C-alpha positions as CSV (number, residue, x, y, z in Angstrom):
1,M,40.0,-188.2,38.6
2,K,41.5,-190.7,41.0
3,W,45.0,-189.5,40.3
4,G,43.9,-185.9,40.8
5,R,42.7,-186.7,44.2
6,L,45.9,-188.5,45.1
7,L,48.0,-185.6,44.0
8,Q,45.7,-183.3,46.1
9,V,46.2,-185.4,49.1
10,F,50.0,-185.6,48.4
11,Y,50.3,-181.8,48.2
12,I,48.2,-181.3,51.3
13,A,50.3,-183.8,53.3
14,G,53.5,-182.2,52.0
15,G,52.3,-178.7,52.9
16,L,51.4,-179.9,56.4
17,L,54.8,-181.5,56.8
18,V,56.6,-178.3,55.7
19,I,54.4,-176.2,58.1
20,S,55.1,-178.7,60.9
21,I,58.9,-178.5,60.3
22,L,58.8,-174.7,60.2
23,W,56.8,-174.6,63.4
24,F,59.2,-177.1,65.2
25,T,62.3,-175.2,64.2
26,T,61.0,-171.8,65.1
27,A,58.8,-172.5,68.1
28,R,61.3,-175.1,69.4
29,P,58.9,-176.8,71.8
30,I,61.8,-179.1,72.9
31,V,65.3,-177.9,73.5
32,V,68.2,-180.4,73.8
33,L,71.9,-180.3,74.4
34,P,73.9,-181.2,71.3
35,R,75.5,-184.6,70.9
36,M,78.9,-183.1,70.2
37,R,81.2,-186.1,69.9
38,L,82.2,-189.3,71.7
39,S,84.3,-188.7,74.8
40,P,87.8,-190.3,74.7
41,G,88.3,-193.8,76.1
42,Y,90.8,-194.2,79.0
43,G,92.2,-196.4,81.7
44,L,93.7,-194.4,84.6
45,Q,94.4,-194.8,88.3
46,D,92.6,-193.2,91.2
47,A,94.0,-192.3,94.6
48,S,93.8,-195.9,95.8
49,N,95.8,-197.0,92.6
50,S,92.7,-198.8,91.3
51,L,92.1,-198.9,87.6
52,V,89.3,-196.6,86.5
53,T,88.1,-196.8,82.9
54,S,85.8,-194.8,80.7
55,D,83.6,-197.9,80.2
56,Q,82.9,-197.9,84.0
57,Q,81.2,-194.5,83.6
58,R,78.5,-195.8,81.3
59,G,75.1,-195.1,82.7
60,L,76.4,-192.1,84.8
61,L,76.6,-188.4,84.1
62,T,80.1,-187.1,84.5
63,L,81.4,-183.6,84.7
64,Y,85.1,-183.8,83.8
65,S,87.6,-181.2,84.9
66,F,91.4,-180.8,84.5
67,A,93.7,-179.5,87.2
68,Y,96.7,-180.5,89.4
69,T,97.2,-180.7,93.1
70,R,99.6,-177.6,93.1
71,C,97.2,-175.6,91.0
72,G,96.4,-172.9,93.6
73,D,94.8,-169.7,92.3
74,D,94.6,-170.8,88.7
75,C,91.9,-173.4,89.7
76,R,90.1,-171.3,92.3
77,S,87.1,-170.3,90.2
78,M,86.7,-173.8,88.8
79,Y,86.7,-175.3,92.2
80,A,84.2,-172.6,93.3
81,A,81.8,-173.6,90.4
82,L,82.1,-177.3,91.3
83,Q,81.3,-176.5,95.0
84,E,78.3,-174.4,94.0
85,I,77.0,-177.2,91.7
86,D,77.4,-179.8,94.5
87,A,75.6,-177.5,97.0
88,A,72.7,-176.8,94.6
89,L,72.2,-180.5,93.8
90,A,72.3,-181.4,97.5
91,D,69.2,-179.2,97.9
92,Q,67.3,-180.9,95.1
93,P,65.6,-184.3,94.9
94,T,68.0,-187.0,93.8
95,R,67.8,-187.6,90.1
96,Q,69.0,-190.5,88.0
97,P,71.5,-191.2,86.6
98,R,73.5,-189.5,89.3
99,L,76.2,-186.9,88.5
100,Q,79.8,-187.4,89.4
101,F,82.9,-185.2,89.2
102,I,86.1,-186.6,87.7
103,T,89.2,-184.5,87.7
104,I,92.1,-185.7,85.5
105,T,95.4,-184.3,86.6
106,V,97.5,-182.5,84.0
107,D,100.7,-183.1,86.1
108,P,100.8,-186.9,86.5
109,A,104.5,-187.0,87.1
110,R,104.0,-185.4,90.5
111,D,100.4,-186.3,91.0
112,T,100.9,-190.0,91.6
113,P,98.2,-192.1,93.2
114,E,100.0,-191.6,96.6
115,A,100.1,-187.9,96.1
116,L,96.3,-187.9,95.2
117,A,95.6,-189.9,98.4
118,A,97.4,-187.3,100.5
119,F,95.8,-184.4,98.7
120,A,93.0,-182.6,100.6
121,L,90.1,-181.8,98.2
122,P,89.4,-178.0,97.9
123,F,86.0,-178.7,99.4
124,D,84.1,-181.6,100.9
125,P,81.3,-182.6,98.5
126,K,77.9,-182.9,100.0
127,T,76.3,-185.2,97.4
128,V,78.4,-185.6,94.3
129,Q,81.2,-188.2,94.3
130,W,84.5,-186.6,93.3
131,R,87.5,-188.6,92.1
132,W,90.9,-187.6,90.8
133,L,92.6,-189.7,88.2
134,T,96.3,-190.0,87.1
135,G,98.4,-192.3,85.1
136,P,101.5,-192.4,82.8
137,Q,102.3,-189.1,81.2
138,E,101.7,-190.3,77.7
139,R,98.4,-191.8,78.6
140,V,97.2,-188.7,80.4
141,N,98.3,-186.5,77.5
142,A,96.4,-188.7,75.1
143,V,93.2,-188.3,77.2
144,A,93.4,-184.7,78.4
145,S,95.1,-183.0,75.4
146,G,94.4,-185.4,72.6
147,G,90.8,-186.5,73.6
148,F,89.4,-183.5,75.6
149,E,91.6,-180.9,73.8
150,V,93.0,-179.3,77.0
151,L,96.0,-177.1,76.2
152,V,98.8,-177.6,78.8
153,Q,102.1,-175.7,78.8
154,P,104.9,-175.6,81.5
155,R,105.8,-172.3,83.0
156,Q,109.4,-171.3,84.0
157,D,108.4,-171.3,87.7
158,G,107.4,-175.0,87.5
159,S,103.7,-174.4,87.4
160,L,101.5,-175.3,84.5
161,F,99.5,-173.1,82.2
162,F,96.4,-174.9,81.0
163,T,92.9,-174.1,79.7
164,P,90.3,-174.3,82.4
165,L,87.7,-176.6,81.0
166,L,84.6,-178.6,82.2
167,V,83.1,-181.2,80.0
168,L,79.7,-182.8,80.6
169,V,79.4,-186.4,79.3
170,D,76.2,-188.4,79.3
171,G,75.7,-192.1,80.2
172,A,76.4,-193.2,76.6
173,G,79.8,-191.6,76.7
174,V,78.8,-188.7,74.5
175,V,80.0,-185.1,75.1
176,R,76.9,-183.0,75.6
177,A,78.4,-179.7,76.7
178,S,81.8,-178.0,77.4
179,F,82.5,-175.0,79.5
180,E,85.6,-172.9,79.1
181,G,86.7,-169.6,80.6
182,S,83.8,-167.3,81.5
183,Q,81.4,-170.2,80.6
184,I,82.5,-171.9,83.8
185,D,79.6,-170.5,85.8
186,S,77.6,-172.7,88.2
187,Q,74.2,-171.4,87.1
188,N,75.1,-171.8,83.4
189,I,76.2,-175.4,84.0
190,L,73.2,-176.2,86.3
191,S,70.8,-175.0,83.6
192,Q,72.3,-177.2,80.9
193,L,72.4,-180.1,83.3
194,A,68.7,-179.6,83.9
195,L,68.1,-179.8,80.2
196,L,70.0,-183.1,80.0
197,Y,68.0,-184.5,82.9
198,K,64.8,-183.4,81.3
199,E,65.7,-185.2,78.1
200,I,66.7,-188.4,79.9
201,E,63.5,-188.4,81.9
202,R,61.1,-187.5,79.1
203,S,62.5,-189.1,75.9
204,Q,60.8,-192.4,76.5
205,G,58.3,-194.2,74.3
206,A,56.6,-192.1,71.7
207,N,58.3,-188.9,73.1
208,R,61.6,-190.3,71.9
209,L,60.7,-189.3,68.3
210,A,60.1,-185.7,69.4
211,Y,63.4,-185.6,71.1
212,E,65.2,-187.1,68.1
213,A,63.5,-184.5,65.9
214,A,64.9,-181.8,68.3
215,H,68.4,-183.2,67.7
216,F,67.8,-183.5,63.9
217,F,66.7,-179.8,63.7
218,A,69.4,-178.6,66.1
219,C,67.0,-177.2,68.7
220,Y,69.9,-176.3,71.0
221,P,70.1,-173.6,73.7
């Protein structure tokens, strides 16, 4: 009799667990951005020739982009998206950790620290810090092409063909979203950034288990 009751309790508990899992995966009460992969480590130079490392970005949210100072029309839509994101965040309460823009040049031979210092940014950011980074060609290639998987090819006219790409990295150095081509839309990026902020702000204490469950069951947008 005792074993019968134990089995009954076991089956009821198992059934409730299955129902809970089905409800969580279908209703998706919590939606999170995926933890895609670790972002590449790097040590590059900024416009003041100071060393900037990936480790220094821990604890911050970083939206990486890839361009070069002579980019022109090829980068216009990407710059417009960055400007719209900056303007939208300027109208919102400050949230922590703060977001920063980092652009890694894909033409480091010309875009030296001195060239970056003389370069006028396409727009004056209102609230988001924006830094450009450069370095030796081999190191930049390892980060941009090898780490972030940016395709870069020289054109006959001296310009560069490359894949417009924005990559959102969290404070732990994990890639949480990437935006390519038509996905580089400020509203799309802002909505996913809002999801990440929501997770950071709410996944504390007991809530952390619920957010980890959302990752486990791939409750992604």
